[in-house]
C-alpha positions in Angstrom: 88.3 98.6 110.6 86.2 101.3 108.7 82.9 99.5 109.2 83.3 98.7 113.0 85.4 101.9 113.8 82.7 104.2 112.2 79.7 102.0 113.9 81.4 102.5 117.3 81.2 106.3 116.8 77.5 106.0 115.7 76.9 104.0 118.7 78.9 106.3 121.1 77.2 109.6 119.9 73.5 107.8 120.3 74.7 106.7 123.9 75.5 110.5 124.8 72.4 111.9 123.1 69.9 109.5 124.7 68.9 109.8 128.3 66.7 106.3 128.2 68.5 103.8 130.6 67.4 101.0 128.4 69.0 102.3 125.2 72.2 103.4 127.2 72.7 100.0 128.5 72.1 98.4 124.7 74.4 100.9 123.2 77.0 99.9 126.2 76.7 96.5 125.0 76.8 97.1 121.7 79.8 99.0 121.7 81.4 96.0 123.7 80.7 93.9 120.9 82.0 96.2 118.1 85.3 96.6 120.0 85.9 92.6 120.6 85.0 92.9 116.4 87.4 95.5 115.8 90.2 93.8 117.8 89.6 90.2 116.3 90.5 91.6 112.9 94.3 91.4 114.1 96.1 93.4 111.6 97.8 95.8 114.0 99.3 98.0 110.8 95.9 99.1 110.0 94.4 98.6 113.3 96.4 101.2 115.1 96.4 104.2 112.8 92.7 103.6 112.2 92.1 103.2 116.0 94.0 106.5 116.8 91.7 108.3 113.9 88.6 107.3 115.7 89.8 108.1 119.2 90.2 111.9 117.9 86.9 111.8 116.9 85.7 110.3 119.9 87.6 113.1 121.9 85.7 115.5 119.5 82.3 114.1 120.4 83.1 114.2 124.0 84.2 118.1 124.1 81.3 118.9 121.9 78.6 116.9 124.3 80.5 117.9 127.1 77.3 119.2 129.0 75.5 116.0 128.4 78.0 113.5 130.0 78.2 112.9 133.6 81.0 111.2 135.9 78.4 108.2 136.6 78.3 107.5 132.8 81.5 105.8 133.4 79.5 102.7 135.0 78.5 102.0 131.7 81.7 100.9 130.6 81.7 98.0 132.9 78.9 97.0 130.4 80.9 97.5 127.5 84.0 95.7 129.1 82.2 92.5 130.0 80.8 92.3 126.5 83.7 92.7 124.9 85.6 90.4 127.3 82.8 87.2 126.9 82.9 87.7 122.9 86.5 88.4 122.4 88.4 85.9 125.2 86.8 82.3 124.0 88.1 83.4 120.3 91.6 84.0 121.9 91.9 81.2 124.1 90.6 78.8 121.2 93.0 79.9 119.1 96.0 81.2 121.4 98.3 78.8 120.1 97.8 80.7 116.6 97.9 84.2 118.0 101.3 83.1 119.6 102.5 81.6 116.2 101.9 84.8 114.6 103.5 87.5 117.3 106.8 85.2 116.8 107.0 85.3 113.5 109.5 87.6 111.4 106.8 89.4 109.5 104.2 90.6 110.4 105.2 89.3 114.4 108.9 90.8 114.9 108.5 93.8 112.3 109.3 97.1 113.8 108.8 100.3 111.5 110.1 103.9 112.9 108.4 105.6 110.0 109.0 106.8 106.2 107.6 104.7 103.5 105.9 105.3 100.0 104.4 108.6 100.9 103.8 109.4 97.1 101.3 106.5 97.3 99.2 109.4 98.9 98.7 111.2 95.6 97.7 108.3 93.5 94.1 108.7 93.9 94.1 111.0 90.5 94.7 107.8 88.9 92.4 105.5 90.7 89.7 106.0 87.8 91.9 103.7 85.5 93.2 100.6 87.5 90.0 98.5 86.6 91.2 99.3 83.1 94.7 98.5 83.1 97.3 95.6 84.0 98.5 96.1 87.5 99.9 93.6 89.6 98.6 93.8 93.3 96.6 97.0 92.5 95.4 97.6 95.8 98.8 98.4 97.1 98.5 101.3 94.7 94.9 102.7 95.1 94.1 105.6 97.5 91.0 107.1 98.7 90.3 109.7 96.8 90.9 112.2 99.6 92.4 115.3 97.5 95.6 115.1 100.0 96.8 117.6 100.8 94.2 120.1 99.9 91.6 119.5 102.8 94.6 119.9 105.4 95.6 123.2 103.7 92.2 124.5 103.9 91.7 123.1 107.3 94.4 125.1 108.5 93.0 128.0 107.0 89.8 127.6 108.5 90.9 126.9 111.7 92.8 130.3 111.6 89.7 132.5 110.3 87.4 130.7 112.9 89.5 131.5 115.9 89.9 135.3 114.4 86.3 136.0 113.7 84.2 134.0 116.2 87.1 133.9 119.1 86.5 129.8 119.0 88.7 126.8 118.8 87.2 124.3 116.4 88.6 121.1 118.0 87.6 118.9 115.0 89.7 120.6 113.0 92.4 120.9 115.6 92.5 117.1 116.6 92.4 115.5 113.0 94.6 118.1 111.6 96.8 117.2 114.2 96.6 113.8 113.9 96.8 113.7 109.9 99.8 116.1 110.3 102.0 113.7 112.9 100.8 110.8 110.5 102.4 112.6 107.3 105.5 113.3 109.0 105.9 109.9 110.1 105.3 108.3 106.9 107.8 110.7 105.2 110.4 110.6 107.7 111.6 108.1 110.0 111.3 109.5 113.6 113.0 108.6 116.7 112.1 105.2 117.7 110.9 106.1 121.3 108.2 108.0 119.7 107.1 105.1 117.5 107.3 102.7 120.2 105.0 104.9 122.4 102.7 105.4 119.7 102.7 101.7 118.9 103.3 102.6 115.4 106.4 100.3 115.2 103.7 97.8 114.4 102.5 99.5 111.1 104.3 100.6 108.1 104.5 103.9 106.0 102.9 101.8 103.1 99.7 101.0 105.2 99.7 104.1 107.4 99.2 106.6 104.3 96.2 104.8 103.5 94.9 106.0 107.2 96.0 109.5 105.8 93.9 109.5 103.0 90.9 108.5 105.1 91.3 111.5 107.8 91.3 113.8 104.8 87.9 112.8 103.7 86.6 113.5 107.3 88.3 116.8 107.2 87.1 117.6 103.5 83.4 116.6 104.6 83.2 118.3 107.6 85.3 121.7 106.0 82.5 121.5 103.1 79.6 121.2 105.5 80.4 123.9 108.2 82.4 126.5 106.4 80.9 126.6 102.7 79.6 130.0 101.2 76.5 130.1 101.2 75.7 134.0 100.5 75.5 134.3 96.6 78.6 136.9 96.3 80.0 137.3 93.2 83.6 136.9 92.8 85.7 139.4 90.9 87.4 138.1 87.5 90.8 138.4 89.0 90.0 135.9 91.9 88.4 133.6 89.3 91.3 133.4 87.4 94.1 133.2 90.6 91.9 130.2 91.7 91.8 128.6 88.4 95.7 128.7 88.4 96.1 127.5 91.8 94.0 124.7 90.7 95.7 124.0 87.8 99.3 124.2 89.5 98.0 121.6 92.2 96.6 119.5 90.1 100.0 118.9 87.7 101.8 118.2 90.9 99.3 115.6 92.3 99.4 114.0 88.6 103.2 114.2 88.2 103.4 112.5 91.8 101.1 109.8 91.0 102.5 109.5 87.4 106.2 109.0 89.0 104.9 106.6 91.9 103.2 104.2 89.4 105.2 104.3 86.3 108.2 103.5 88.3 106.9 100.1 89.3 105.0 99.5 86.0 106.5 101.4 83.3 104.1 102.8 80.4 101.2 101.8 83.0 99.8 105.5 82.9 99.4 106.9 79.4 99.6 110.5 78.2 95.7 110.5 77.1 94.7 109.3 80.8 96.9 111.9 82.4 94.6 114.2 79.8 91.8 113.0 81.0 92.9 113.2 85.1 93.9 116.9 84.4 90.2 117.5 82.5 88.4 115.9 85.5 90.7 117.1 88.5 91.5 120.8 87.6 87.8 121.7 88.1 87.5 119.5 91.4 90.1 121.5 92.9 88.8 124.6 91.7 85.2 123.9 93.3 86.8 122.4 96.5 89.1 125.5 96.9 86.2 128.0 96.2 83.8 126.0 98.6 80.4 127.4 97.4 77.3 125.9 98.1 75.9 126.3 94.6 79.3 124.8 93.0 79.6 122.3 95.7 76.7 120.3 94.0 78.8 120.7 90.5 81.8 119.2 92.7 79.7 116.2 94.3 78.8 115.1 90.7 82.0 115.3 89.4 83.3 113.2 92.6 80.6 110.9 92.2 81.4 110.2 88.5 85.1 109.5 89.4 83.9 107.0 92.1 81.5 105.4 90.0 83.6 105.0 86.8 86.6 103.9 88.5 84.9 101.2 90.9 81.6 100.0 89.0 83.7 97.5 86.9 86.2 96.3 89.6 84.1 93.3 90.4 81.7 92.6 87.9 78.3 91.1 88.6 78.5 87.6 88.1 75.6 84.7 88.3 76.5 81.5 90.2 79.9 80.1 91.4 80.4 77.8 88.2 83.8 79.7 87.7 85.1 78.3 91.0 83.3 74.8 90.7 82.4 73.9 87.1 85.7 74.4 85.4 87.3 70.9 83.9 90.4 71.4 86.5 88.0 72.0 89.5 86.1 68.9 88.4 89.0 66.7 89.0 90.3 68.2 92.2 86.8 67.3 93.4 86.9 63.9 91.8 90.0 62.9 93.7 88.9 64.7 97.0 85.6 62.3 96.8 87.9 59.2 96.3 90.3 60.3 99.3 89.5 63.2 101.5 92.9 63.3 102.6 94.8 63.6 99.7 97.2 66.5 99.6 98.4 68.7 96.5 101.6 70.7 96.1 101.3 73.5 93.3 104.7 73.5 91.3 105.0 77.1 89.2 101.5 77.6 89.5 101.6 80.8 91.1 99.2 82.2 94.3 95.9 81.7 92.3 96.1 78.0 91.2 97.3 76.7 94.9 94.3 78.7 96.3 91.9 77.3 93.7 92.7 74.0 94.7 92.0 75.0 98.2 88.5 76.5 97.1 87.6 73.1 95.6 88.0 71.0 99.0 91.5 69.6 98.2 94.4 69.9 101.1 96.9 72.4 99.4 100.3 72.3 101.1 101.5 75.4 99.9 98.4 77.7 99.6 98.4 81.4 101.3 100.2 80.4 104.5 98.5 82.5 107.4 100.4 81.0 109.8 103.8 79.5 108.9 104.0 75.6 108.4 107.0 75.4 110.5 106.6 71.3 111.2 107.0 71.3 107.1 109.7 74.0 106.7 112.0 72.1 109.5 111.4 68.8 107.9 113.1 70.5 104.5 115.5 72.6 106.6 116.5 70.5 109.6 119.1 72.9 110.4 116.7 76.0 110.5 119.2 77.8 108.2 116.1 79.5 106.1 114.1 80.0 109.5 113.8 83.9 108.9 112.6 83.2 105.2 109.9 80.9 106.1 109.0 81.8 109.6 106.3 84.2 108.5 102.6 85.1 106.5 103.4 84.1 103.3 102.5 83.2 99.9 104.2 80.2 98.9 105.9 79.3 95.0 107.5 76.2 94.6 110.1 75.0 92.1 111.8 71.5 91.5 115.1 71.5 91.4 118.3 69.2 91.3 120.1 71.4 93.7 119.6 71.0 97.5 116.2 72.4 98.4 116.7 76.1 99.8 114.3 78.8 100.1 114.2 82.6 98.7 112.4 85.8 100.1 110.4 87.1 97.2 109.1 89.8 99.0 107.8 90.3 102.6 105.0 88.0 102.4 106.1 85.7 99.6 108.6 82.9 99.6 109.9 80.4 96.9 111.0 77.1 97.9 113.6 75.4 95.6 112.4 71.8 96.6 115.1 69.1 95.4 113.0 66.0 93.8 114.2 63.9 96.3 112.6 66.2 99.1 109.2 65.8 97.4 108.1 62.8 99.6 109.2 64.8 102.7 106.0 67.2 102.1 103.6 64.0 101.9 102.2 65.0 98.4 99.9 62.7 96.7 99.6 65.0 93.9 101.3 67.6 92.3 99.7 70.7 90.4 101.7 71.8 87.5 100.8 74.5 84.7 103.7 73.5 82.5 104.9 70.1 81.5 107.6 69.0 83.8 110.8 67.4 83.0 110.0 63.3 83.0 111.3 62.1 86.4 109.4 58.5 86.6 111.4 57.6 89.9 109.8 60.8 91.6 106.5 61.3 90.3 104.3 59.7 87.0 101.5 61.6 85.3 97.9 61.5 86.9 
């Protein structure tokens, strides 16, 4: 969404500032293609709040370039709509059954959110630097843009007032982005009336997901404020002003660090250590100080500090690897490949293997029955649950864990996107599995299965 939304804004800006008809036609066509790509990702929880952000910036571009825009330019929209239609509609019609199934799932199809969520995630950017080096389950849920929230919003309000007072002008960029980020922040903290969530389509998002867009919006605000309102005159600050700014910076850092620490350590006890907190303080006190100071000279130092935090916190996330041996050359991988070569229709059921193993089977060409279900396998689940007693559990996008049991087959909801099938031994045959993939020794039951 960041890629296609940002690219759309660049294309629109190029269109507005070009008088060449050929370039304008090309930009209009390119915008249509980008639009179809954006829609095709089909994850409303991010698609909608990101779209509102890009629309706000688009409105600002129109206001900024109002003298360059004519009503006749709307004709170019026909090209955009045409290209979007011919690139998206074939994909939609060829996968219409998939779209229909997803829309009718309990999650994410029928999910409706009216605001509220884990808004404290907005402050976890101060701990981002440590995530590659500590054990956190699903760290992407706790990462955040290094947005320095809520400082860009507070500074934006200050400069909006200052600009209106001194220059008698409205800064529409600040008005639009501050308005949107403020609304989205309120929506992420407090449940709002259903009518508001429905009108804004945010019922299809959640506070946990939308908070990420708040961070991204704050980065836009930060860049804009530092480029337009930074102090360029070499004025010398008084000692009192420096001390006040330092105290404010220390207080901000402590508050952000406390919120981040509580958020992360509540879910993962003892994950963030005292040493890590000290490092965060050392790094972010000067970062906040230089941002509030907002001087051209010190902004260069600020840039260096932010680059350091970004590089250290990201360079080891995906270590450089040579080749794909880790996927295809392991003994287990070779066994899967051997079986598939002998019988390409063989089906594998992973028991007690977790998300990684069942998808590893898939990566090696095996037909994995319980790999991640982007679309629920309702035909299979209804075989195991003919009365559809557990329909609300398995009718969803989900990671599927399986455990064998002597009890009746049942389903458990582990989390919104993960289920567990307690599979009775007698029901193994209903899955049409040819092989069981296990990570620990199973109870010997020759009447149901034998060791491969």
